[in-house]
C-alpha positions in Angstrom: 0.0 0.2 0.0 1.1 3.7 -1.0 2.1 5.3 2.3 3.3 8.6 2.8 6.5 10.2 3.5 6.4 12.8 5.5 7.9 10.9 8.8 10.5 14.2 8.5 7.2 16.4 9.3 6.9 18.1 13.0 3.6 19.5 14.9 4.7 23.3 15.6 3.3 23.1 18.9 4.9 19.9 20.3 7.3 19.2 17.6 6.2 15.1 17.9 6.4 12.9 14.9 3.1 12.6 12.7 2.1 9.5 12.9 1.1 7.7 9.4 -2.0 6.8 11.2 -3.5 10.6 11.8 -3.3 10.5 8.4 -5.5 7.6 7.4 -8.0 8.8 9.8 -8.0 11.9 8.0 -8.4 10.1 5.3 -11.3 7.8 6.3 -13.2 10.6 7.7 -13.4 12.8 4.5 -14.3 9.6 3.0 -17.0 8.9 5.3 -18.2 12.7 4.7 -18.3 12.4 1.3 -20.3 9.1 1.1 -23.1 11.0 3.4 -23.4 13.3 1.2 -23.9 11.4 -1.7 -25.8 8.7 0.3 -28.1 11.9 1.5 -28.7 13.2 -2.0 -30.1 9.5 -3.2 -31.8 9.0 -0.6 -33.6 12.4 -0.8 -34.1 12.3 -4.4 -35.8 8.4 -4.5 -38.0 9.6 -1.8 -39.3 12.9 -3.4 -39.3 11.1 -6.8 -41.5 8.5 -5.0 -44.3 11.3 -4.2 -44.1 12.6 -7.6 -44.9 9.7 -9.1 -47.7 8.6 -6.5 -49.6 12.4 -7.3 -52.2 12.6 -10.3 -50.0 15.0 -12.6 -49.3 14.2 -16.3 -46.4 13.4 -17.3 -44.3 16.5 -18.4 -45.5 18.0 -15.0 -43.6 14.7 -13.2 -40.6 15.2 -15.2 -40.5 18.8 -14.2 -41.1 17.9 -11.0 -38.2 15.5 -10.5 -35.7 18.1 -12.6 -37.1 20.3 -9.5 -35.7 17.9 -6.8 -32.1 18.2 -8.6 -32.6 21.6 -8.6 -33.6 21.2 -4.9 -30.6 19.6 -3.8 -28.0 21.6 -5.7 -29.3 25.0 -3.9 -29.2 23.5 -0.1 -25.9 22.0 -1.0 -24.3 25.1 -2.6 -22.8 23.2 -5.6 -24.2 23.0 -9.4 -26.8 21.4 -10.7 -24.4 19.3 -13.0 -22.7 18.3 -10.5 -25.6 16.6 -8.3 -26.2 14.7 -11.5 -22.8 13.3 -11.4 -23.6 12.3 -7.9 -26.9 10.6 -8.9 -25.6 8.8 -12.1 -22.4 7.6 -10.3 -23.7 7.0 -6.9 -26.8 4.8 -8.0 -24.5 2.8 -10.5 -21.8 1.8 -7.9 -25.0 1.0 -5.1 -26.7 -0.9 -7.2 -24.3 -2.9 -9.3 -21.1 -3.1 -7.2 -21.9 -3.2 -3.4 -18.6 -4.2 -2.2 -17.4 -1.1 -3.3 -20.0 0.9 -1.9 -19.8 -0.8 1.1 -15.7 0.0 0.9 -17.1 4.0 0.3 -19.5 4.2 3.2 -16.4 2.8 5.1 -13.9 5.4 4.1 -11.9 2.8 2.8 -12.5 4.3 -0.9 -13.4 8.5 -1.5 -15.4 10.0 -3.7 -13.0 10.7 -6.8 -12.3 7.1 -6.5 -15.8 5.6 -6.7 -16.3 8.0 -9.4 -13.6 6.4 -11.4 -15.1 2.7 -10.5 -18.7 4.1 -11.6 -17.5 5.1 -15.1 -15.5 2.0 -15.5 -19.0 0.6 -14.3 -21.1 1.9 -16.8 -19.1 0.4 -19.9 -19.1 -3.5 -18.6 -21.6 -5.7 -20.2 -20.3 -9.3 -18.3 -21.1 -10.4 -15.4 -17.7 -11.6 -14.7 -15.5 -8.3 -15.2 -18.8 -6.7 -13.1 -17.8 -8.9 -10.3 -14.0 -8.6 -10.8 -14.5 -5.1 -10.4 -16.6 -5.0 -7.5 -14.2 -7.6 -5.5 -11.1 -6.0 -6.6 -11.3 -2.1 -6.9 -11.7 -1.3 -3.4 -8.8 -3.3 -2.6 -5.8 -2.0 -5.2 -7.9 1.8 -5.2 -7.3 2.5 -1.3 -3.4 1.7 -2.1 -3.3 3.8 -5.3 -3.3 7.5 -6.4 -6.5 7.6 -8.7 -4.2 7.9 -11.7 -3.1 4.5 -11.2 -6.7 3.3 -10.3 -8.1 4.6 -13.5 -5.4 2.9 -15.8 -5.9 -0.6 -13.7 -9.7 -0.2 -14.3 -8.8 0.5 -18.2 -6.5 -2.9 -18.2 -9.0 -5.0 -16.1 -11.5 -4.4 -18.8 -9.3 -5.4 -21.4 -8.6 -8.0 -20.2 -11.7 -9.2 -19.3 -13.7 -7.8 -22.3 -11.5 -7.7 -25.3 -14.1 -7.9 -27.9 -16.2 -4.5 -26.4 -13.3 -2.9 -26.2 -12.1 -3.9 -30.3 -15.6 -2.5 -31.0 -15.2 0.8 -28.7 -11.8 1.7 -30.3 -13.2 1.2 -33.9 -16.4 3.3 -33.0 -14.3 6.3 -31.7 -11.6 5.8 -34.5 -14.4 6.5 -36.6 -15.4 10.1 -34.7 -11.4 11.5 -35.6 -11.3 14.6 -36.6 -9.1 18.0 -36.1 -10.4 21.1 -33.7 -9.2 24.7 -33.9 -10.2 27.4 -31.5 -8.8 30.7 -31.1 -8.0 32.8 -27.8 -8.2 36.3 -27.6 -3.8 36.8 -27.3 -2.7 35.7 -30.7 -3.2 32.4 -29.6 -4.7 29.5 -30.5 -5.6 25.6 -29.8 -4.5 22.8 -32.3 -6.6 19.5 -31.0 -6.8 16.2 -32.6 -8.3 12.9 -31.7 -6.1 10.3 -33.1 -6.0 6.6 -32.1 -4.4 5.9 -28.8 -1.7 4.5 -31.1 -0.6 6.6 -33.3 -0.7 9.2 -30.5 1.6 7.7 -28.4 3.7 7.8 -31.6 3.6 11.2 -32.3 4.1 12.4 -28.9 7.1 10.1 -28.9 8.4 11.0 -32.5 8.0 14.6 -30.8 9.6 14.3 -27.6 12.6 12.1 -29.1 12.9 15.3 -32.2 12.7 18.0 -29.8 15.6 16.2 -27.2 18.0 15.7 -30.6 17.7 19.5 -31.3 21.1 21.3 -30.7 21.2 23.6 -27.7 23.4 26.3 -30.2 22.6 27.4 -33.4 25.5 25.8 -35.3 25.5 29.0 -37.7 25.0 32.0 -35.3 26.4 29.8 -32.0 23.3 31.7 -30.3 21.8 29.4 -27.7 18.6 28.0 -28.2 16.4 29.3 -24.7 13.1 27.7 -25.8 12.1 25.3 -23.3 11.2 21.4 -24.5 7.1 21.9 -24.6 8.2 25.4 -26.5 10.4 23.2 -29.0 7.8 20.5 -29.2 5.1 22.9 -30.2 7.1 24.6 -33.3 8.6 21.0 -34.7 4.5 20.3 -35.0 3.8 23.2 -36.5 6.7 23.1 -38.7 5.8 19.5 -39.9 2.2 20.6 -40.2 3.1 23.6 -42.1 5.9 21.7 -44.6 5.2 18.0 -45.1 3.0 16.7 -47.8 2.8 13.4 -46.9 -1.0 12.2 -46.9 -0.6 8.8 -45.3 -0.1 7.6 -41.2 3.8 5.7 -41.6 4.9 5.6 -37.9 8.8 5.8 -37.6 8.5 7.3 -34.1 9.0 4.3 -31.3 5.9 3.4 -30.2 6.2 0.5 -27.5 3.6 -2.3 -27.1 3.0 -5.4 -25.1 1.2 -8.2 -26.1 0.6 -11.5 -25.7 2.2 -14.1 -28.4 -1.2 -15.9 -28.8 -2.7 -12.7 -28.8 -0.4 -11.7 -31.5 -0.7 -14.0 -33.8 -4.6 -14.2 -33.0 -5.3 -17.5 -31.5 -6.9 -15.2 -28.6 -8.3 -12.0 -28.4 -6.6 -10.3 -25.5 -5.4 -6.4 -25.7 -2.0 -5.1 -26.3 -0.7 -2.7 -23.6 1.5 0.6 -24.7 4.9 0.9 -22.4 4.5 0.6 -19.1 1.1 -1.1 -19.4 -0.1 2.6 -19.5 -3.2 2.6 -22.4 -5.1 -0.4 -23.7 -5.2 -1.1 -28.0 -6.7 -3.3 -29.9 -4.9 -6.7 -30.6 -5.6 -6.1 -34.6 -4.0 -2.7 -34.4 -0.8 -4.2 -32.5 -1.0 -7.0 -35.2 -1.2 -4.5 -38.5 1.9 -2.6 -36.7 3.8 -6.0 -36.4 3.5 -6.5 -40.2 5.2 -3.3 -40.8 8.8 -3.4 -41.4 9.7 -0.9 -39.5 8.3 -2.8 -36.5 11.6 -4.1 -34.4 10.7 -7.0 -31.7 11.9 -7.3 -28.4 11.8 -10.8 -26.4 11.1 -10.0 -22.3 11.9 -12.9 -20.2 9.4 -13.0 -17.4 9.3 -15.0 -14.4 5.6 -16.7 -13.1 4.8 -13.6 -11.3 4.8 -11.3 -14.7 8.0 -9.6 -13.4 10.7 -8.9 -16.0 13.6 -11.2 -15.1 16.6 -9.7 -12.6 19.8 -8.8 -14.7 23.0 -7.9 -13.0 26.4 -5.6 -14.7 29.6 -5.3 -13.4 30.4 -1.7 -13.4 28.3 1.2 -12.4 26.9 1.8 -16.0 24.4 -0.6 -16.6 24.3 -1.9 -20.2 21.8 -0.6 -22.9 20.0 -3.7 -22.9 19.7 -3.4 -19.2 18.7 -0.5 -19.3 16.2 -1.2 -21.9 14.6 -4.2 -19.7 14.2 -1.7 -16.9 12.5 0.6 -18.9 10.1 -1.9 -19.9 9.9 -3.1 -16.2 9.1 0.5 -14.6 6.6 2.4 -17.7 7.3 5.3 -15.4 9.2 7.1 -12.6 8.8 4.7 -9.6 7.2 7.3 -7.4 3.6 6.1 -7.0 1.4 8.6 -8.5 4.3 10.3 -10.9 3.8 9.9 -14.4 7.2 11.4 -15.9 7.4 9.6 -18.9 10.3 7.0 -19.1 12.2 8.4 -21.4 12.6 11.2 -19.0 13.9 9.5 -16.0 17.2 8.4 -14.8 18.4 4.8 -13.6 19.2 5.3 -10.0 20.8 2.8 -7.6 19.1 2.4 -4.4 22.0 1.4 -2.5 24.5 3.7 -4.1 27.4 1.8 -5.9 29.9 2.9 -3.9 28.6 1.2 -0.9 28.2 -2.1 -2.2 25.0 -1.3 -3.8 24.7 -3.6 -7.4 24.1 -2.5 -11.0 21.2 -5.4 -11.7 17.6 -5.2 -11.8 17.2 -5.6 -7.6 18.7 -2.5 -7.2 18.1 0.1 -10.1 14.8 2.1 -10.7 13.9 4.9 -13.0 13.5 8.1 -11.0 12.5 11.8 -12.4 14.9 14.4 -12.2 12.7 15.9 -9.6 12.4 12.6 -7.9 16.3 11.8 -7.9 17.7 14.7 -6.7 15.1 14.6 -4.0 16.7 11.0 -3.4 20.6 11.9 -3.6 19.9 14.9 -0.8 18.1 12.3 1.8 14.3 13.7 1.1 12.5 10.7 -1.0 11.4 7.7 1.7 11.1 4.1 0.1 7.5 3.4 1.0 6.7 6.6 -1.9 7.7 3.8 -4.6 5.7 1.9 -6.5 6.4 -1.8 -7.0 7.5 -2.5 -11.0 5.0 -3.1 -13.6 3.8 -6.4 -13.2 2.9 -7.9 -17.2 0.2 -10.3 -15.4 -2.0 -9.1 -13.0 -4.1 -10.7 -10.8 -7.7 -10.5 -9.4 -10.3 -12.1 -7.9 -13.5 -13.5 -9.0 -16.2 -15.8 -7.3 -14.7 -14.8 -3.6 -17.1 -12.7 -1.5 -14.8 -9.3 -0.3 -16.5 -8.3 2.7 -15.2 -4.9 4.5 -16.4 -4.8 8.2 -17.1 -1.0 9.1 -14.1 1.1 10.3 -15.0 2.4 14.7 -16.2 6.1 13.7 
């Protein structure tokens, strides 16, 4: 479970250490208060709708009266009507279809943000097996991970349990691809494009690599390039779009995908995943990409639990093969909740090399520059790190999960 690393903080009045239990209890109290609000909204609305439906008013009048209930709740809570509708839709979804998640919310195991993410995914599920898997596993996973990690886990779980539906949704969504341009009042504009996930990842990776490869000084004038990396990426995109005359998508940038061999050859129909198990993509798209003459295949050795097998190199600097294996294993910066791209991270020796630490997968982890600097100055607790990405995820289906109430 992810735990905070504020062990060096102190109360101003007595300078005693802040206990982890105090943070956990504050988190539970906040979640229980959010549940009380959701439960009140649902209960009050259902009671009022039952009263309205019992009247002899015409259907139009009843419908308007139902809407008035939502407005009344919004005004009493001092929140927008859309926020009330979100509580109603997400609350009913979780309460009625995933009772174990609802109990976990009641007991403060999950907060409203995580419950909302679970509700949005539950609304997309179609099979009883997938619904049961979410109900029995989401609370345990969500309570120990950030909302971003929970969202990614839910997408992976759905992709594994309902791959055919993922394929259908991806095909339908791809048909909606388009470009939008909206103009601001300050001489700038937004350029947005809805693209298939695999293509978007390839575009992002190419922009990142090209921006990083630009010279820091102009070879002709010797002037230093003071643009940020984001500014360079924006300029490169504008240059490519205004100068290129290509009319077909030809992926040459790096896009790292993991897929089971049986899915790759079509014997099974599981999804593929972008590096770090971030985003699921249809297996059919991965098979199409695999047929390209530019595709490079890399085989990873995994243990029975889905972990990348350990590799050790004598010396301080890891070999390129070890670096690449660790990029696959970690996916992003290893600090829980940090989504820094793996290409923008450093490999850090957990136990320093000059203190006997080995240059091995067991002792190396990917850290973004900010968290690497924190670690170097002893301000990064080991408890802040998440475990490496596992390419095999276990979840229970069919075993009842019971959450006991937490004492108030």
